[in-house]
ROSEVEX-537351 format. One line per field, with one value per residue: x, y negated, z negated of N, C-alpha, C, O in turn; residue in three letters. Coordinates in steps of 0.001 Angstrom, whole numbers, always signed. Layout:
<zapas>
n.east <- [X;...] $
n.north <- [Y;...] $
n.up <- [Z;...] $
ca.east <- [X;...] $
ca.north <- [Y;...] $
ca.up <- [Z;...] $
c.east <- [X;...] $
c.north <- [Y;...] $
c.up <- [Z;...] $
o.east <- [X;...] $
o.north <- [Y;...] $
o.up <- [Z;...] $
resn <- [ALA;...] $
</zapas>
This chain:
<zapas>
n.east <- [+809;+602;+1735;-204;+451;-542;+177;-605;+1259;+1241;+1407;+1275;-1557;-2016;-2744;-5087;-4223;-1850;-1083;+216;-705;-1891;+321;+2010;+62;+92;+2637;+2836;+721;+2234;+4503;+3030;+2554;+4891;+5974;+4161;+4919;+7312;+7100;+5556;+7400;+9376;+7723;+7033;+9561;+10269;+8589;+8793;+6792;+5884;+8080;+8525;+6997;+8078;+8645;+6707;+6128;+8541;+8808;+6918;+7622;+9864;+8742;+7131;+8785;+10267;+8223;+7812;+10337;+10509;+8042;+8653;+11233;+9785;+8201;+10441;+11652;+9884;+9614;+11942;+11983;+10275] $
n.north <- [+1078;-2108;-5454;-8428;-10765;-13539;-15825;-18382;-21154;-24280;-27303;-27990;-29086;-32005;-33202;-35463;-37039;-37215;-38444;-41032;-43431;-43420;-43246;-45259;-47162;-46435;-47217;-49973;-50689;-49808;-51388;-54043;-53228;-52957;-55524;-56893;-55558;-56276;-59044;-58909;-58082;-60050;-62226;-60841;-60797;-63094;-64108;-63850;-62258;-60355;-58600;-56290;-54774;-54656;-52367;-51045;-52398;-52134;-49435;-48915;-50403;-48825;-46503;-47097;-48137;-45658;-44026;-45302;-44981;-42287;-41647;-43025;-41840;-39197;-40091;-40749;-38565;-36725;-38060;-37976;-35172;-34922] $
n.up <- [-143;+892;-392;-661;+1954;+1401;-275;-2653;-3096;-4644;-5609;-9317;-11002;-12116;-15526;-16567;-18693;-18323;-16100;-13646;-13661;-16346;-17751;-17297;-18225;-20936;-21562;-21223;-23124;-25543;-25197;-26080;-28439;-29649;-29293;-31193;-33630;-33903;-34414;-36601;-38458;-38578;-39404;-42199;-43303;-43803;-45612;-49081;-50678;-49084;-48421;-49327;-47805;-45184;-44118;-42814;-40390;-39069;-38773;-37032;-35203;-34290;-33331;-31373;-29501;-29097;-27916;-25686;-24433;-24281;-22375;-20184;-19164;-18575;-16801;-14705;-14486;-13331;-10930;-9646;-9292;-6750] $
ca.east <- [+126;+1618;+1519;-736;+1411;-1030;+148;-824;+2077;+868;+1719;+598;-2474;-1520;-3906;-5526;-3603;-206;-923;+1326;-1508;-2052;+1489;+2032;-813;+693;+3993;+2251;+368;+3318;+5344;+2691;+2537;+6324;+6199;+3571;+5535;+8797;+6429;+5356;+8978;+9952;+6722;+7252;+10977;+10133;+7756;+8987;+5484;+5719;+9298;+8504;+6199;+8517;+9205;+5911;+6183;+9779;+8469;+5793;+8321;+10679;+8031;+6428;+9848;+10602;+7477;+8111;+11358;+10179;+7376;+9275;+12013;+8913;+7934;+11681;+12193;+8822;+9791;+13326;+11784;+9416] $
ca.north <- [-7;-3390;-6268;-9159;-12092;-14980;-16259;-19831;-21986;-25392;-28564;-27987;-30126;-32753;-33352;-36744;-37913;-37317;-38689;-41937;-44503;-43208;-43314;-46767;-47805;-46340;-47844;-51244;-50879;-49747;-52780;-54900;-52842;-53368;-56913;-57342;-55168;-57425;-60371;-58701;-58098;-61437;-62601;-59993;-60895;-64518;-64471;-63033;-61539;-59535;-58277;-55025;-54122;-54790;-51089;-50350;-52827;-51530;-48152;-49019;-50670;-47833;-45565;-47482;-47920;-44370;-43344;-46120;-44675;-41000;-41488;-43591;-40496;-38352;-40690;-40663;-37003;-36518;-38660;-37744;-33874;-34813] $
ca.up <- [+85;+974;-1039;+331;+1838;+1640;-1749;-2667;-3801;-4603;-6644;-10276;-10859;-13469;-16479;-16466;-19669;-18128;-14806;-13300;-14084;-17804;-18401;-17053;-19261;-22233;-21556;-21125;-24502;-26323;-25277;-26697;-29946;-29970;-29697;-32363;-34896;-33926;-35129;-38196;-39190;-38766;-40665;-43424;-44097;-44041;-46701;-50265;-51004;-48065;-47824;-49549;-46831;-43851;-43654;-41844;-38789;-38639;-38589;-36038;-33796;-33909;-32696;-30408;-28547;-28894;-27028;-24356;-23775;-23797;-21427;-19078;-18832;-18238;-15313;-13875;-14318;-12259;-9542;-9114;-8684;-5605] $
c.east <- [+949;+952;+922;+164;+811;-1096;+157;+269;+1896;+1377;+749;-77;-1952;-2570;-4060;-4778;-2178;-67;-14;+369;-1613;-613;+2135;+1137;-214;+2020;+3607;+1802;+1405;+4318;+4244;+2375;+3956;+6545;+5415;+4478;+6659;+8219;+6481;+6733;+9657;+8847;+6842;+8628;+11300;+9415;+8386;+7856;+5748;+6999;+9132;+7761;+6722;+8786;+8167;+6306;+7684;+9707;+7652;+6465;+9215;+9623;+7155;+7477;+10310;+9634;+7633;+9292;+11196;+9177;+8059;+10356;+11088;+8584;+9248;+11786;+11424;+9062;+10948;+12959;+11139;+10525] $
c.north <- [-1243;-4621;-7479;-10625;-13393;-15506;-17799;-20822;-23329;-26099;-28168;-29153;-30782;-33353;-35190;-37668;-37780;-37606;-40238;-42856;-44378;-43316;-44736;-47513;-47749;-47315;-49238;-51550;-50852;-50771;-54004;-54307;-53028;-54944;-57515;-56665;-56136;-58490;-60307;-58307;-59320;-62335;-62369;-60367;-62353;-65113;-63585;-61969;-60387;-58370;-56694;-54061;-54111;-53417;-50499;-51116;-52314;-50174;-48079;-49555;-49545;-46884;-45674;-47512;-46590;-43558;-44162;-45528;-42995;-40914;-42070;-42770;-39567;-38580;-40380;-39491;-36457;-36988;-38408;-36148;-33940;-35600] $
c.up <- [-156;+111;-81;+374;+2077;+71;-1406;-3636;-3729;-5979;-7721;-10281;-12424;-14195;-16337;-17476;-19289;-16326;-14610;-13722;-15628;-18251;-18339;-17868;-20578;-22600;-22007;-22552;-25480;-26713;-25974;-28104;-30662;-30376;-30987;-33677;-35116;-34778;-36388;-38946;-39265;-39731;-42120;-44111;-44270;-45448;-47732;-50574;-50188;-47693;-48449;-48765;-45374;-43198;-42638;-40426;-38200;-37972;-37151;-34670;-33286;-32940;-31372;-29210;-27906;-27979;-25560;-23285;-23194;-22461;-19883;-18251;-18428;-16569;-14272;-13534;-13035;-10827;-8731;-8403;-6973;-4775] $
o.east <- [+1746;-270;+1363;+489;+1357;-2109;+636;-9;+2376;+1649;-428;+396;-1634;-3359;-3143;-4668;-1337;+760;+492;+958;-1372;-535;+2714;+1539;-12;+2268;+4017;+2322;+1515;+4821;+4849;+1888;+4149;+7076;+5881;+4658;+6931;+8807;+7042;+6795;+10537;+9225;+6796;+8784;+12344;+9615;+8577;+8196;+5828;+6875;+9793;+7802;+6033;+9087;+8495;+6744;+7880;+10307;+7847;+6119;+9338;+9940;+6678;+7190;+10625;+10041;+7559;+9331;+11584;+9503;+7920;+10472;+11673;+8635;+9070;+12006;+11932;+8751;+11035;+13423;+11494;+10345] $
o.north <- [-1430;-4696;-7618;-11353;-14264;-15583;-18368;-21130;-23816;-25583;-27979;-30174;-30208;-34049;-35952;-38872;-38290;-37137;-40582;-43337;-45436;-43531;-45236;-48621;-48745;-47937;-49656;-52470;-51802;-51047;-54977;-55096;-53197;-55432;-58412;-57366;-56688;-58827;-61048;-58337;-59498;-63026;-63204;-60253;-62781;-66146;-62439;-60792;-59325;-57471;-55864;-52840;-53671;-53286;-49677;-50475;-52140;-49817;-47192;-49328;-49312;-46668;-44818;-47035;-46372;-42581;-43585;-45522;-42550;-40157;-41562;-42869;-38806;-37838;-39841;-39206;-35942;-36385;-38544;-35822;-33129;-35845] $
o.up <- [-1076;-18;+1060;-563;+2755;-624;-425;-4795;-2705;-7063;-7414;-9780;-13465;-13556;-16031;-17246;-20029;-15544;-15678;-14691;-16210;-19460;-19303;-18223;-21273;-23633;-23089;-23183;-26254;-27802;-26422;-28914;-31866;-31374;-31690;-34673;-36182;-35806;-37196;-40175;-40108;-40677;-43023;-45327;-44763;-46088;-47326;-50697;-50805;-46861;-47824;-48922;-44454;-42012;-41782;-39470;-36998;-36958;-36321;-33511;-32084;-31770;-30627;-28112;-26736;-27351;-24475;-22054;-22114;-21545;-18771;-17029;-17657;-15589;-13180;-12357;-12039;-9799;-7511;-7309;-6117;-3582] $
resn <- [UNK;UNK;UNK;UNK;UNK;UNK;UNK;UNK;UNK;UNK;UNK;UNK;UNK;UNK;UNK;UNK;UNK;UNK;UNK;UNK;UNK;UNK;UNK;UNK;UNK;UNK;UNK;UNK;UNK;UNK;UNK;UNK;UNK;UNK;UNK;UNK;UNK;UNK;UNK;UNK;UNK;UNK;UNK;UNK;UNK;UNK;UNK;UNK;UNK;UNK;UNK;UNK;UNK;UNK;UNK;UNK;UNK;UNK;UNK;UNK;UNK;UNK;UNK;UNK;UNK;UNK;UNK;UNK;UNK;UNK;UNK;UNK;UNK;UNK;UNK;UNK;UNK;UNK;UNK;UNK;UNK;UNK] $
</zapas>
């Protein structure tokens, strides 16, 4: 018995949350969050009452920048494969 020769090799279907438009939307929104967190760091470090809470905008800025870099690398890797 012979194997069928009609195999289908197609590009994998990308889920909506990993599409190019969704990734660029995420990058754009995380850049806004990063700017907002940097403003929070400046305001929090300028006021002595808020200095103990500066860790939160610091963490927020780190996580948003990390997400921007990771999603951008994903887009770059995806575009280099094509």
